[in-house]
SERO-4910 file (N, C-alpha, C, O; in steps of 0.05 Angstrom, whole numbers):
BEGIN
 pado doro    nc1    nc2    nc3   cac1   cac2   cac3    cc1    cc2    cc3    oc1    oc2    oc3
  Met    A     65    744   -965     42    728   -950     55    702   -949     47    688   -930
  Leu    A     75    690   -966     74    659   -963     92    660   -940     89    642   -923
  Ser    A    113    681   -937    128    678   -916    106    681   -887    106    663   -870
  Leu    A     93    699   -884     73    694   -862     61    667   -863     61    655   -841
  Ala    A     51    654   -883     39    629   -882     53    609   -879     42    587   -877
  Arg    A     80    611   -878    103    590   -867    109    595   -836    112    578   -819
  Ser    A    111    624   -835    114    629   -809     95    606   -787    100    589   -771
  Ala    A     69    619   -798     47    613   -785     52    580   -786     57    574   -763
  Arg    A     54    557   -801     50    531   -804     70    528   -782     62    520   -760
  Gln    A     98    535   -786    120    538   -759    107    532   -741    103    511   -730
  Arg    A     94    562   -735     90    563   -702     61    543   -691     56    540   -667
  His    A     50    534   -708     22    510   -712     46    493   -696     50    491   -672
  Ala    A     63    480   -720     73    459   -715     89    463   -682     78    452   -663
  Gln    A    115    478   -677    117    487   -652    103    476   -633    112    459   -619
  Arg    A     66    492   -632     53    479   -608     48    459   -602     48    452   -578
  Val    A     39    434   -632     31    409   -624     55    398   -616     53    382   -597
  Ala    A     79    400   -626    106    388   -624    108    392   -586    118    376   -571
  Tyr    A     97    414   -580    105    430   -546     80    408   -535     90    396   -516
  Arg    A     54    399   -539     25    396   -532     45    357   -529     49    342   -510
  Ala    A     49    357   -555     59    321   -548     79    315   -530     75    301   -510
  Gln    A    108    328   -538    125    331   -515    106    332   -484    107    311   -470
  Arg    A     92    353   -475     77    351   -450     60    329   -443     60    318   -421
  Ser    A     47    323   -462     20    303   -452     38    270   -438     61    262   -439
  Phe    A     17    262   -429     31    243   -412      8    222   -408    -15    232   -406
  Arg    A      9    190   -407     -1    173   -397    -15    165   -373     -4    169   -351
  Ala    A    -42    154   -373    -50    143   -347    -81    123   -346   -100    127   -361
  Trp    A    -78    104   -329    -95     82   -331   -124    107   -332   -126    129   -324
  Val    A   -139     91   -345   -167    100   -334   -187     76   -335   -192     67   -357
  Val    A   -202     64   -308   -220     45   -303   -245     65   -305   -247     88   -296
  Asp    A   -262     50   -318   -299     58   -316   -308     29   -308   -297      8   -311
  Ala    A   -336     35   -294   -342     11   -282   -372     16   -273   -375     38   -262
  Asp    A   -394      0   -274   -422     14   -261   -428    -11   -250   -428    -32   -263
  Lys    A   -433     -7   -218   -455    -23   -205   -439    -51   -207   -449    -73   -214
  Gly    A   -409    -46   -200   -388    -66   -203   -377    -84   -218   -361   -103   -213
  Lys    A   -397    -69   -254   -395    -89   -275   -372    -69   -287   -376    -45   -284
  Leu    A   -346    -77   -302   -323    -75   -310   -329    -52   -340   -317    -64   -358
  Lys    A   -340    -29   -352   -351    -21   -378   -320    -11   -390   -318    -16   -414
  Ser    A   -297      2   -379   -274     -7   -398   -255      8   -381   -258     23   -362
  Arg    A   -234     -1   -393   -205      3   -378   -180     13   -397   -182     -2   -417
  Glu    A   -161     30   -401   -144     38   -419   -129     58   -415   -137     76   -399
  Val    A   -110     59   -425    -77     82   -420    -93    102   -442    -94     99   -466
  Lys    A   -104    121   -428   -100    155   -441    -92    171   -439    -86    179   -417
  His    A    -87    185   -460    -59    201   -469    -77    234   -453    -97    242   -464
  Phe    A    -66    245   -433    -70    274   -429    -55    300   -432    -31    296   -429
  Glu    A    -62    323   -436    -49    346   -436    -41    360   -406    -22    374   -400
  His    A    -60    354   -394    -55    373   -369    -69    351   -342    -85    333   -345
  Val    A    -62    357   -327    -63    333   -299    -95    339   -293   -110    320   -291
  Arg    A   -107    371   -291   -134    377   -289   -148    364   -310   -173    367   -307
  Glu    A   -142    351   -330   -157    327   -344   -169    302   -345   -186    292   -360
  Leu    A   -147    291   -314   -156    270   -302   -192    266   -293   -208    283   -285
  Pro    A   -195    245   -297   -226    243   -283   -233    251   -260   -253    265   -261
  Gln    A   -226    247   -240   -228    262   -215   -211    271   -204   -201    253   -190
  Pro    A   -197    295   -202   -179    317   -194   -187    315   -158   -209    307   -149
  Asp    A   -171    322   -147   -176    327   -125   -176    362   -119   -155    374   -116
  Pro    A   -200    377   -117   -204    398   -114   -181    415   -101   -171    435   -112
  Asp    A   -171    403    -67   -155    422    -53   -128    414    -67   -114    429    -53
  Ala    A   -113    405    -80    -85    396    -87    -79    422    -99    -92    438   -112
  Thr    A    -51    420    -89    -36    431    -83     -5    425    -95     12    444    -95
  Val    A      0    406   -102     19    394   -114     32    373   -137     34    348   -136
  Thr    A     39    389   -155     36    358   -190     59    348   -185     81    360   -182
  Val    A     52    319   -183     84    302   -180     90    293   -204     74    281   -219
  Asp    A    121    299   -211    121    274   -237    128    247   -223    147    244   -208
  Val    A    108    225   -231    104    196   -216    125    189   -236    126    197   -260
  Lys    A    149    168   -220    167    144   -238    159    121   -225    165    101   -237
  Tyr    A    142    116   -198    142     93   -193    116     85   -176    117     98   -155
  Ser    A     94     70   -178     81     61   -168     75     24   -161     92      9   -171
  Asp    A     56     14   -147     60    -13   -138     32    -31   -136     13    -23   -122
  Leu    A     30    -48   -146      8    -62   -145      0    -78   -124     10   -100   -118
  Asn    A    -22    -65   -111    -34    -73    -83    -62    -96    -87    -72    -99   -110
  Tyr    A    -71   -108    -69    -90   -129    -77   -118    -99    -86   -128    -98   -109
  Lys    A   -123    -86    -71   -135    -56    -81   -136    -52   -106   -156    -52   -120
  Asp    A   -113    -49   -112   -108    -30   -145   -120    -52   -163   -130    -47   -185
  Ala    A   -118    -78   -151   -127   -101   -171   -167   -104   -169   -185   -106   -186
  Met    A   -165   -105   -144   -195   -103   -141   -214    -80   -162   -235    -84   -175
  Ile    A   -200    -59   -160   -202    -26   -176   -203    -35   -207   -219    -25   -222
  Phe    A   -187    -51   -213   -188    -53   -238   -206    -81   -255   -208    -85   -280
  Gln    A   -216    -96   -235   -234   -107   -252   -265    -93   -240   -286   -106   -239
  Gly    A   -262    -64   -230   -287    -48   -234   -298    -57   -211   -319    -43   -207
  Gln    A   -294    -73   -194   -301    -75   -165   -310    -48   -152   -291    -33   -156
  His    A   -329    -33   -140   -331     -7   -135   -344    -10    -99   -357      8    -89
  Gly    A   -339    -29    -88   -333    -20    -58   -311     -9    -45   -307     -1    -22
  Val    A   -301    -11    -59   -267      6    -52   -269     37    -63   -252     52    -55
  Val    A   -284     44    -77   -280     75   -102   -309     81    -96   -328     66    -96
  Arg    A   -305    118    -88   -324    131    -90   -337    127   -105   -359    119   -101
  Arg    A   -327    131   -132   -339    129   -163   -323    128   -182   -300    135   -179
  Phe    A   -333    117   -209   -322    123   -231   -331    134   -248   -356    137   -249
  Pro    A   -309    145   -274   -280    136   -283   -261    140   -259   -273    141   -237
  Leu    A   -240    143   -257   -216    142   -240   -193    127   -248   -192    105   -258
  Val    A   -178    141   -242   -142    129   -244   -133    113   -221   -129    126   -201
  Pro    A   -129     87   -221   -126     81   -198    -93     80   -191    -76     92   -206
  Gly    A    -84     65   -167    -58     68   -161    -53     81   -136    -42    102   -134
  Ile    A    -64     62   -111    -55     78    -89    -36     88    -77    -37    103    -57
  Asp    A    -20     82    -86     14     84    -80     24     96   -104     17     89   -127
  Cys    A     45    120    -99     62    130   -117     91    143   -109     90    146    -85
  Ala    A    113    151   -118    134    155   -110    149    170   -140    153    157   -161
  Gly    A    154    202   -136    158    211   -163    179    242   -151    187    246   -128
  Leu    A    183    256   -169    199    281   -160    173    307   -168    157    307   -187
  Val    A    177    326   -149    150    345   -153    153    366   -177    173    380   -179
  Ala    A    141    367   -188    143    385   -209    130    415   -210    134    431   -228
  Ser    A    115    418   -190    103    445   -189     88    445   -157     67    433   -153
  Ser    A     98    457   -143     75    468   -114     71    493   -111     87    511   -116
  Thr    A     40    496    -97     36    520    -87     43    523    -59     43    545    -48
  Ser    A     50    502    -49     56    499    -22     80    499    -16     97    492    -33
  Glu    A     87    507     14    114    515     24    125    490     34    149    491     41
  Leu    A    115    471     34    126    445     48    141    432     23    159    416     28
  Trp    A    135    437     -3    153    422    -28    168    443    -41    161    466    -43
  Gln    A    190    431    -53    190    450    -80    200    430    -99    202    405    -97
  Arg    A    209    451   -124    199    429   -146    227    416   -144    246    427   -134
  Gly    A    228    384   -157    246    377   -153    262    357   -134    284    347   -135
  Asp    A    239    356   -113    240    336    -80    232    316    -90    219    316   -111
  Ala    A    239    294    -79    232    268    -88    217    264    -51    223    268    -27
  Val    A    188    250    -70    173    245    -50    155    212    -49    155    198    -70
  Val    A    142    203    -27    125    187    -32    100    186    -22     99    198     -1
  Leu    A     75    175    -29     49    177    -19     35    151    -23     32    130    -35
  Thr    A     31    160    -10     12    127     18    -14    134     30    -16    150     49
  Gly    A    -37    121     18    -60    128     43    -76    151     24    -75    152     -1
  Asn    A    -94    172     46   -111    193     37   -122    185     18   -129    206      7
  Lys    A   -132    161      0   -158    147     -3   -144    153    -44   -161    148    -61
  Ile    A   -116    161    -52   -112    168    -72   -113    134    -96   -100    114    -89
  Gly    A   -126    134   -113   -142    112   -127   -153    106   -116   -149     82   -112
  Gln    A   -181    119    -99   -200    105    -98   -219    134    -93   -238    139   -108
  His    A   -212    148    -75   -229    186    -75   -225    200    -95   -244    212   -106
  Ser    A   -194    202   -105   -188    213   -126   -163    205   -139   -144    192   -129
  Asp    A   -166    216   -164   -135    198   -181   -115    195   -162   -108    207   -142
  Gly    A   -104    162   -180    -82    155   -166    -58    157   -180    -51    174   -197
  Gly    A    -42    131   -170    -10    132   -185     -2    124   -213     18    130   -226
  Tyr    A    -25    106   -220    -26     94   -250    -23    115   -267    -37    109   -288
  Ser    A    -10    142   -270     -5    166   -282     21    173   -286     39    160   -276
  Glu    A     24    189   -298     54    196   -303     49    225   -290     66    242   -285
  Gln    A     34    225   -287     31    258   -267     10    250   -247     -7    232   -251
  Cys    A     11    264   -226    -18    268   -211    -17    281   -193      6    285   -185
  Arg    A    -33    290   -183    -31    314   -164    -45    321   -136    -67    308   -133
  Val    A    -39    335   -119    -45    319    -94    -40    343    -73    -26    363    -77
  Gln    A    -56    336    -45    -52    359    -31    -19    357     -9     -6    337     -3
  Ala    A    -18    371     -6     23    372      0     21    361     28     42    351     35
  Glu    A     -4    360     49      9    353     57      5    319     65     10    310     87
  Trp    A      0    312     54     -8    279     40     24    269     31     34    246     30
  Leu    A     31    285     27     61    266     17     82    264     37     78    279     57
  Ala    A    103    251     38    123    248     57    155    250     40    158    240     18
  Pro    A    170    260     49    193    262     30    206    231     33    205    216     53
  Lys    A    218    228      9    231    194      5    251    193     29    268    210     33
  Pro    A    248    174     43    267    165     62    303    161     40    311    150     20
  Glu    A    313    177     58    338    179     44    357    154     46    378    154     33
  Ser    A    350    134     63    362    113     50    357     91     28    371     71     23
  Leu    A    332    101     13    329     86      2    320     99    -26    309    121    -21
  Thr    A    320     95    -55    310     90    -79    286     95    -80    271     86    -62
  Leu    A    272    115   -107    238    122   -109    229     82   -109    210     72    -96
  Glu    A    251     64   -129    233     44   -137    229     26    -98    208     21    -86
  Glu    A    249     22    -92    252     12    -69    237     26    -50    237     13    -29
  Ser    A    221     49    -48    203     65    -26    176     44    -42    156     40    -29
  Met    A    179     39    -57    147     30    -80    155     -6    -68    136    -18    -59
  Ile    A    176    -18    -69    172    -36    -62    153    -41    -32    136    -59    -28
  Ile    A    161    -23    -15    153    -16     16    121     -6     13    103    -17     26
  Gly    A    117     16     -5     90     20     -9     73     15     15     84     11     37
  Thr    A     46     15     11     18     23     23     31     -8     48     29     -9     73
  Ala    A     45    -32     27     47    -61     42     56    -58     68     45    -64     89
  Gly    A     84    -46     64    103    -44     90     97    -21    106     99    -18    130
  Phe    A     87     -6     87     77     31    114     66      6    131     79     -8    147
  Thr    A     36      4    122     17    -19    147     28    -40    164     22    -47    186
  Ala    A     52    -51    144     73    -72    172     72    -58    188     53    -56    205
  Met    A     94    -43    186    107    -17    202     87    -20    218     85    -36    236
  Gln    A     65      1    209     49     16    227     35    -12    248     33    -11    272
  Met    A     28    -31    234     25    -50    255     34    -63    275     21    -72    293
  Val    A     63    -66    271     80    -72    290     89    -47    311    102    -53    330
  Leu    A     83    -23    306     88      2    328     58     -4    348     63     -8    372
  Glu    A     35     -5    342     11    -11    344     15    -28    365     10    -19    387
  Leu    A     24    -50    363     26    -77    373     54    -73    408     53    -74    432
  Gln    A     72    -66    385     94    -48    415     75    -36    430     69    -45    453
  Asp    A     64    -17    421     53     10    444     31    -10    462     26     -3    485
  Ala    A     18    -33    451      7    -58    464     25    -68    480     16    -80    499
  Gly    A     50    -67    480     69    -79    508     83   -102    491     98   -114    507
  Leu    A     85   -113    465     99   -132    456    128   -121    448    133   -100    436
  Gln    A    147   -143    460    171   -140    469    186   -159    455    170   -176    447
  Pro    A    206   -164    450    224   -184    437    227   -205    461    231   -197    484
  Gly    A    223   -233    452    226   -255    472    222   -279    467    230   -290    447
  Pro    A    209   -290    484    225   -327    470    198   -340    459    198   -361    445
  Ala    A    175   -327    467    154   -331    453    153   -322    419    159   -299    414
  Pro    A    148   -333    406    140   -324    378    120   -307    370    102   -311    386
  Val    A    113   -290    353     93   -270    334     87   -281    310    100   -284    289
  Leu    A     63   -287    316     50   -307    289     48   -285    266     34   -267    276
  Val    A     54   -280    244     46   -272    217     26   -293    195     31   -314    184
  Leu    A      5   -277    196    -15   -296    182    -22   -283    151    -38   -264    154
  Gly    A    -19   -287    129    -21   -288    104      9   -270     99     14   -248     91
  Ala    A     20   -288    106     58   -278    104     67   -278     78     86   -264     70
  Ala    A     51   -296     59     65   -293     24     63   -265     12     81   -254     -1
  Gly    A     34   -252     19     32   -227     13     54   -205     18     74   -211     30
  Gly    A     48   -180      9     54   -150      4     66   -151     37     89   -154     47
  Ala    A     34   -145     50     44   -137     79     51   -158    104     57   -153    127
  Gly    A     48   -186     89     57   -207    110     84   -209    101     97   -215    121
  Ser    A     98   -208     82    123   -214     72    138   -185     85    160   -190     96
  Met    A    130   -161     85    142   -139    100    145   -139    131    161   -128    145
  Ala    A    125   -154    138    120   -159    170    137   -175    182    142   -173    206
  Val    A    149   -195    164    162   -221    173    186   -200    163    189   -214    142
  Ala    A    195   -191    161    221   -177    147    230   -153    176    247   -154    193
  Ile    A    206   -133    168    203   -120    194    220   -131    225    239   -123    238
  Leu    A    198   -155    226    189   -156    254    222   -177    263    234   -171    284
  Ala    A    230   -192    250    258   -200    249    285   -189    243    305   -203    246
  Gln    A    285   -155    232    304   -143    230    305   -135    268    327   -137    279
  Leu    A    281   -125    286    272   -114    299    289   -142    325    304   -132    342
  Gly    A    287   -165    326    295   -177    337    275   -202    352    281   -216    371
  Tyr    A    253   -203    337    228   -223    341    234   -245    333    251   -243    315
  Lys    A    224   -276    339    225   -293    339    196   -307    317    178   -321    327
  Val    A    197   -300    294    180   -292    279    168   -326    266    181   -346    258
  Val    A    140   -323    269    133   -352    254    116   -341    226    102   -321    226
  Ala    A    120   -354    206    100   -348    186     81   -368    176     87   -392    171
  Ser    A     60   -359    173     43   -377    162     20   -369    137      5   -350    134
  Ser    A     25   -387    125     17   -381     94      8   -410     86     19   -430     94
  Arg    A    -18   -409     63    -20   -435     48      2   -444     41     12   -465     49
  Arg    A     12   -428     28     40   -434     13     68   -438     22     91   -433     13
  Ala    A     58   -447     41     89   -457     63    110   -473     50    134   -468     49
  Glu    A     98   -492     40    118   -508     24    148   -497      3    172   -495      1
  Ser    A    116   -491    -13    139   -481    -43    142   -448    -34    148   -436    -55
  Leu    A    141   -431    -15    154   -415      0    176   -414     18    189   -393     22
  Ser    A    180   -440     33    201   -435     61    223   -426     56    231   -415     76
  Ser    A    235   -425     43    254   -417     36    258   -385     28    280   -374     26
  Tyr    A    242   -378     26    228   -352     12    227   -336     39    242   -317     42
  Phe    A    211   -343     60    206   -340     82    231   -334    100    239   -313    110
  Gln    A    243   -359    103    269   -360    120    299   -337    102    321   -335    113
  Glu    A    296   -330     88    301   -310     69    303   -285     87    323   -279    100
  Leu    A    272   -268     86    258   -262     97    271   -251    130    271   -228    139
  Gly    A    279   -271    140    287   -275    180    261   -295    191    253   -293    214
  Ala    A    252   -308    177    230   -323    196    238   -353    206    249   -368    190
  Phe    A    233   -359    233    248   -369    249    234   -393    244    248   -413    247
  Asp    A    209   -397    238    187   -419    232    183   -417    212    197   -401    199
  Val    A    162   -432    197    144   -436    177    125   -450    180    130   -474    184
  Ile    A     97   -443    179     73   -472    175     62   -462    163     65   -439    156
  Gly    A     39   -480    155     18   -480    140     -9   -460    146      2   -443    160
  Ala    A    -25   -455    145    -45   -440    149    -63   -451    179    -66   -475    182
  Leu    A    -69   -443    189    -75   -451    223   -103   -475    216   -118   -477    197
  Glu    A   -102   -480    225   -128   -506    227   -149   -489    245   -142   -477    265
  Arg    A   -175   -490    235   -196   -482    260   -196   -502    280   -191   -526    279
  Asn    A   -202   -487    302   -200   -503    322   -224   -486    343   -217   -465    354
  Pro    A   -262   -502    346   -271   -483    356   -267   -478    382   -282   -462    394
  Lys    A   -239   -495    399   -238   -486    427   -237   -470    437   -218   -458    428
  Pro    A   -247   -455    456   -241   -425    459   -221   -416    474   -221   -391    475
  Leu    A   -202   -428    489   -183   -431    502   -158   -454    484   -163   -478    480
  Gln    A   -138   -445    479   -121   -470    467    -88   -456    489    -84   -435    502
  Asp    A    -75   -477    484    -53   -470    488    -37   -447    485    -29   -444    462
  Gln    A    -31   -431    501    -17   -398    489     11   -402    468     28   -412    482
  Arg    A     13   -401    462     31   -397    434     41   -384    426     64   -389    422
  Trp    A     28   -355    417     40   -327    408     47   -307    427     33   -310    448
  Ser    A     64   -287    427     61   -260    434     52   -248    423     43   -231    438
  Ala    A     43   -240    394     33   -226    389     20   -242    356     38   -254    345
  Val    A      5   -243    348    -12   -230    314    -12   -212    307    -18   -191    318
  Leu    A      1   -218    274    -13   -203    253    -27   -215    236    -15   -235    227
  Asp    A    -49   -211    226    -67   -214    206    -71   -195    188    -88   -178    188
  Cys    A    -39   -203    161    -47   -193    141    -64   -196    117    -60   -184     96
  Ala    A    -84   -217    121   -104   -227     99   -132   -225    111   -149   -231     93
  Gly    A   -140   -220    127   -164   -228    127   -164   -260    144   -186   -270    147
  Ser    A   -144   -273    153   -144   -308    148   -176   -319    160   -185   -306    179
  Pro    A   -188   -334    154   -202   -354    162   -198   -370    197   -214   -380    214
  Ser    A   -178   -366    196   -168   -382    227   -163   -367    240   -153   -376    261
  Leu    A   -166   -338    239   -160   -316    259   -175   -322    283   -166   -314    304
  Gly    A   -200   -338    282   -207   -338    324   -192   -355    335   -191   -356    360
  Thr    A   -172   -378    315   -160   -396    328   -136   -382    342   -127   -383    365
  Ala    A   -128   -367    318    -96   -356    337   -104   -343    349    -87   -342    367
  Leu    A   -129   -324    355   -137   -302    388   -141   -321    413   -134   -317    436
  Ala    A   -152   -343    403   -149   -374    431   -129   -376    438   -127   -373    462
  Gln    A    -99   -381    419    -76   -386    427    -56   -368    433    -32   -374    437
  Leu    A    -65   -341    434    -56   -312    435    -45   -320    469    -58   -332    486
  Gln    A    -14   -307    474    -10   -305    516    -22   -285    521    -24   -264    508
  Tyr    A    -30   -291    544    -40   -261    575    -31   -241    563     -9   -238    553
  Gln    A    -49   -229    564    -44   -197    552    -42   -191    524    -45   -168    515
  Gly    A    -36   -214    508    -24   -210    481    -46   -193    458    -70   -188    461
  Ala    A    -31   -185    435    -52   -160    424    -51   -179    395    -33   -194    389
  Cys    A    -82   -173    375    -74   -186    351    -79   -158    339    -98   -145    348
  Ala    A    -61   -148    314    -68   -131    298    -77   -138    273    -65   -158    264
  Cys    A    -99   -126    256   -104   -129    234   -119   -122    222   -140   -111    228
  Ile    A   -108   -130    193   -110   -102    165   -127   -115    137   -133   -102    117
  Gly    A   -133   -141    140   -134   -158    104   -163   -164    118   -171   -167    141
  Val    A   -173   -163     98   -204   -186     88   -199   -198     67   -214   -216     59
  Ala    A   -177   -191     52   -175   -217     24   -186   -244     33   -207   -253     23
  Gly    A   -170   -258     54   -180   -276     58   -207   -286     67   -215   -305     54
  Ala    A   -226   -275     91   -242   -276    102   -256   -251    107   -239   -237    117
  Gln    A   -274   -240    106   -294   -212    121   -308   -219    137   -329   -208    133
  His    A   -308   -241    164   -323   -250    180   -302   -265    196   -288   -281    185
  Val    A   -299   -258    226   -283   -276    238   -301   -293    262   -317   -279    274
  Glu    A   -300   -320    268   -304   -344    278   -292   -340    303   -272   -355    304
  Ala    A   -295   -325    328   -282   -315    358   -297   -318    382   -321   -311    385
  Ser    A   -283   -331    403   -300   -337    427   -289   -303    439   -272   -288    430
  Leu    A   -310   -302    465   -307   -280    482   -282   -280    499   -268   -261    506
  Tyr    A   -279   -312    506   -269   -320    529   -234   -309    529   -224   -299    549
  Pro    A   -217   -314    499   -196   -297    504   -199   -277    510   -178   -272    523
  Phe    A   -214   -255    510   -208   -235    509   -217   -219    544   -208   -198    553
  Val    A   -236   -235    558   -239   -235    581   -232   -239    607   -231   -225    628
  Leu    A   -224   -272    597   -202   -286    615   -167   -282    610   -152   -286    628
  Arg    A   -160   -274    585   -129   -272    583   -123   -241    578   -101   -230    575
  Gly    A   -149   -232    578   -142   -200    569   -138   -194    544   -146   -171    539
  Ile    A   -128   -207    523   -114   -211    500   -136   -186    482   -160   -185    484
  Arg    A   -123   -170    468   -132   -144    449   -132   -153    412   -115   -165    399
  Leu    A   -156   -142    405   -155   -143    371   -161   -108    363   -179    -91    366
  Ile    A   -128   -113    348   -122    -76    342   -126    -79    309   -112    -93    294
  Gly    A   -153    -61    301   -152    -56    270   -136    -24    266   -138     -1    274
  Val    A   -116    -42    246   -105    -16    240   -108      0    207    -99    -14    189
  Asp    A   -116     20    202   -118     32    178    -93     49    170    -80     59    188
  Ala    A    -86     52    150    -74     63    143    -74     94    123    -57    109    113
  Thr    A   -101     94    127   -109    126    104    -99    140    120    -93    161    108
  Leu    A    -90    143    151    -75    169    159    -84    198    141    -66    212    131
  Pro    A   -118    208    139   -132    227    117   -126    257    137   -129    266    160
  Trp    A   -118    263    112   -118    293    121   -137    316     97   -130    326     76
  Asn    A   -162    317    111   -170    341     88   -186    316     66   -194    321     43
  Val    A   -188    294     79   -213    271     61   -236    271     73   -240    263     96
  Pro    A   -254    279     57   -289    273     63   -284    246     68   -267    230     61
  Gly    A   -314    245     90   -315    224    113   -297    217    131   -301    195    142
  Tyr    A   -277    231    136   -262    226    155   -257    247    173   -255    268    160
  Pro    A   -253    253    203   -244    268    220   -239    299    204   -229    297    182
  Gly    A   -246    326    213   -240    345    199   -232    364    209   -230    386    199
  Asp    A   -225    355    232   -208    378    248   -171    373    245   -157    354    239
  Val    A   -167    399    250   -139    411    233   -122    383    259   -107    366    251
  Ala    A   -133    388    291   -100    374    305   -109    351    295    -88    339    290
  Thr    A   -133    334    287   -129    299    281   -117    302    257   -111    281    247
  Trp    A   -113    321    245   -100    323    211    -75    314    223    -67    290    222
  Arg    A    -65    332    233    -29    337    230    -24    317    254     -1    310    250
  Arg    A    -36    302    281    -22    285    284    -28    257    276    -18    239    289
  Asp    A    -47    251    251    -41    233    236    -15    230    213     -2    210    207
  Arg    A    -14    257    205     12    262    185     29    259    201     48    247    191
  Glu    A     34    266    229     60    269    251     60    233    245     82    223    240
  Lys    A     43    221    246     55    197    250     58    176    232     66    154    238
  Arg    A     50    189    198     60    178    171     90    184    161    105    173    145
  Leu    A     96    213    182    121    221    175    138    195    189    153    179    178
  Glu    A    131    198    217    142    177    234    157    151    223    181    147    218
  Ile    A    126    134    220    136    105    199    148    112    175    150     92    160
  Trp    A    155    129    167    173    126    144    202    131    156    223    121    148
  Arg    A    201    145    174    232    141    188    238    116    196    258    105    188
  Arg    A    224    104    211    224     80    231    229     57    194    252     49    188
  Leu    A    211     52    179    230     42    158    253     57    149    271     44    138
  Asp    A    254     73    151    285     81    140    302     75    156    318     61    143
  Glu    A    308     76    175    324     70    196    323     30    199    344     19    207
  Leu    A    313     23    196    308    -23    187    331    -13    173    352    -22    183
  Lys    A    335      5    150    354    -14    124    360    -45    115    377    -63    113
  Leu    A    325    -38    108    306    -71     96    318    -75     70    306    -89     53
  His    A    346    -62     63    350    -63     30    358    -96     24    352   -106      2
  Gln    A    369   -110     41    365   -142     29    339   -162     26    332   -182     13
  Ala    A    331   -148     42    292   -166     49    278   -149     24    261   -162     11
  Leu    A    281   -128     18    270   -110     -2    279   -134    -28    268   -155    -34
  Arg    A    295   -124    -35    311   -158    -60    290   -178    -55    271   -186    -70
  Thr    A    297   -185    -31    287   -211    -37    249   -218    -45    236   -236    -57
  Met    A    242   -193    -31    203   -199    -28    200   -189    -58    181   -197    -71
  His    A    224   -169    -73    212   -161   -101    210   -175   -125    229   -179   -140
  Glu    A    188   -182   -129    176   -209   -156    187   -189   -178    209   -189   -189
  Ala    A    171   -176   -181    172   -160   -210    175   -132   -209    158   -121   -195
  Thr    A    196   -111   -225    173    -88   -239    170    -82   -259    188    -84   -276
  Ile    A    150    -75   -264    121    -80   -289    128    -53   -305    142    -33   -300
  Pro    A    111    -60   -326    113    -24   -345     79    -21   -341     63    -38   -335
  Leu    A     75      3   -347     54      8   -341     23    -18   -359      3    -25   -346
  Glu    A     27    -24   -385     17    -38   -396     17    -61   -397      9    -73   -416
  Glu    A     27    -75   -371     23    -97   -359      8   -100   -336      1   -122   -330
  Leu    A      2    -84   -325    -12    -78   -310    -37   -109   -302    -35   -128   -286
  Pro    A    -59   -101   -321    -84   -117   -319    -75   -152   -321    -92   -164   -308
  Gln    A    -57   -170   -332    -46   -188   -322    -39   -194   -295    -50   -212   -282
  Trp    A    -17   -174   -285    -11   -171   -257    -29   -171   -243    -26   -180   -220
  Cys    A    -54   -162   -251    -81   -154   -227    -87   -180   -230    -89   -190   -207
  Glu    A    -93   -198   -251   -104   -219   -251    -89   -245   -230   -102   -261   -216
  Lys    A    -55   -243   -235    -49   -260   -219    -50   -252   -187    -57   -269   -171
  Ile    A    -44   -230   -178    -52   -224   -151    -73   -231   -135    -72   -236   -111
  Leu    A    -98   -230   -152   -122   -241   -139   -126   -271   -143   -146   -282   -134
  Ala    A   -111   -282   -154   -115   -312   -159   -101   -320   -135   -112   -338   -121
  Gly    A    -71   -307   -125    -62   -316    -97    -37   -324   -113    -26   -340    -97
  His    A    -17   -323   -140     -8   -325   -156     20   -301   -155     38   -304   -170
  Val    A     19   -280   -136     45   -276   -125     51   -269   -103     32   -265    -89
  Arg    A     77   -266    -91     91   -269    -76    107   -245    -66    125   -240    -82
  Gly    A    105   -234    -51    124   -198    -36    112   -177    -53     89   -170    -50
  Arg    A    129   -168    -72    114   -138    -81    119   -140   -105    137   -154   -115
  Val    A    101   -124   -118    115   -122   -154    104    -95   -160     80    -89   -157
  Val    A    128    -76   -168    128    -50   -176    126    -44   -207    131    -56   -227
  Val    A    120    -28   -203     97     -6   -230    118     11   -234    121     21   -212
  Asp    A    139     22   -255    147     38   -274    136     55   -293    140     55   -317
  Val    A    122     70   -278    108     92   -284    119    111   -315    107    123   -332
  Gly    A    141    105   -309    162    129   -332    152    144   -330    132    142   -343
  Ala    A    153    166   -318    148    192   -318    178    204   -326    182    228   -328
***
């Protein structure tokens, strides 16, 4: 009897040890009507225990790295405008290794990256040592990049590349007239400066922190650095820019549009600086300029977005092509320049405060530590 009891205790201890070994950590944020209720690192024994699993997920990823975006910081404060519902695991990006897959697209051990598709907003995201997602949301890690470098890029760099491709489709080519990047100090702005410079464009970086960050922008390849554009109500101004990339919702976007060259284009992604634009229609009807909104969600089977498979396939191919383009650019030096820090999961709250206050330049990577 003593032997049986001892054996039972040993088996129980082994089960406890196994569960402890298999448990993982994740940030969980809860809020109600924009008011933060709680946020803490919790321990889970299975990925399906997370608060908002995607019902159509087919792949489990052991997350190694994520990153910090302005949107992540908003969610950490409990702001509900970009979240379907709380509680939720934040983190709109992640990179890691496939732990298991029921899809033929991926095998155990594949190195993958994930941006877009509303993870960390509509379903549990990358601030977890494990996440479970749809196979089609994933992209292979670019061959020339490490997992950490892929998260220096993250949604910010992915969206910057997408903006550049949209502008090229609108006719942008390297030439004597400069390209203006508004909100250049942030992640997307820094990536836009680096990408454009690498492609041979003459880049002017515009930022409220132009004086303190001048050498930083020049290291990224900027031809010139200027402060924030002053608002000017004149509807048609001197044609200064071949294109404009607004990465932060600049209050002076209307001025930049009035200074675009004939048939120039502006790509816009941000609302951090302003949610409205004061602009005249004259540049649009007399100079034929274009304002292009860019959304990096590129959804596959995400509620609230187009539900036809043909659109899903088109957007997925666009996603894979953007990552291929980023791989080809070999931006290693620029990534080192814009890499502000790699932080552990536990330091996310204070870094969220910093990015919301505008005290971060470039990119912050999160070492999830799977």
